[in-house]
Residue, then its C-alpha position, 0 to 999 in steps of 0.5 A: m108804519p116802519d121808517y127806513e134810513f137812507v144815505c144820498q150818494e151824491c151829497g152825503r146827507t142821511f135821511r128817513g123815509l116811509t118806504s124801503h123801495i129805493g126808487d120811491e125815495m129822493c134826497p130832500a137836500c139835493g133832490g138826487f135819486d142815487i141813494e142807498l138804503v142803510p140799516a136803521p137801529s130798531r126802536e128798542s136798541a135806540q131807546a136802550d142807547d138813550r137810556q145808557d146815554t142818560r146814565d152816562t151824563e148822570n155820573 
C-alpha cells in the first residue's frame, strides 16, 4: 500500500499517512485537520538519493 506525505498547516509538522483522502488524516502532533497533501518522492528516487549520499560521504 502506498504512503502519502502531508504537512499540517496549523503546526507545520510533516508526516506520512496511508490514504490520499485529506479528510481521513489528522496531524499526529497537534490533532489538526488543516493538512495538505504534498508530493512524496518515489521509493526509487529516495533509494537513488540514499546511494548518492553514501557515495558523497565515502569521498
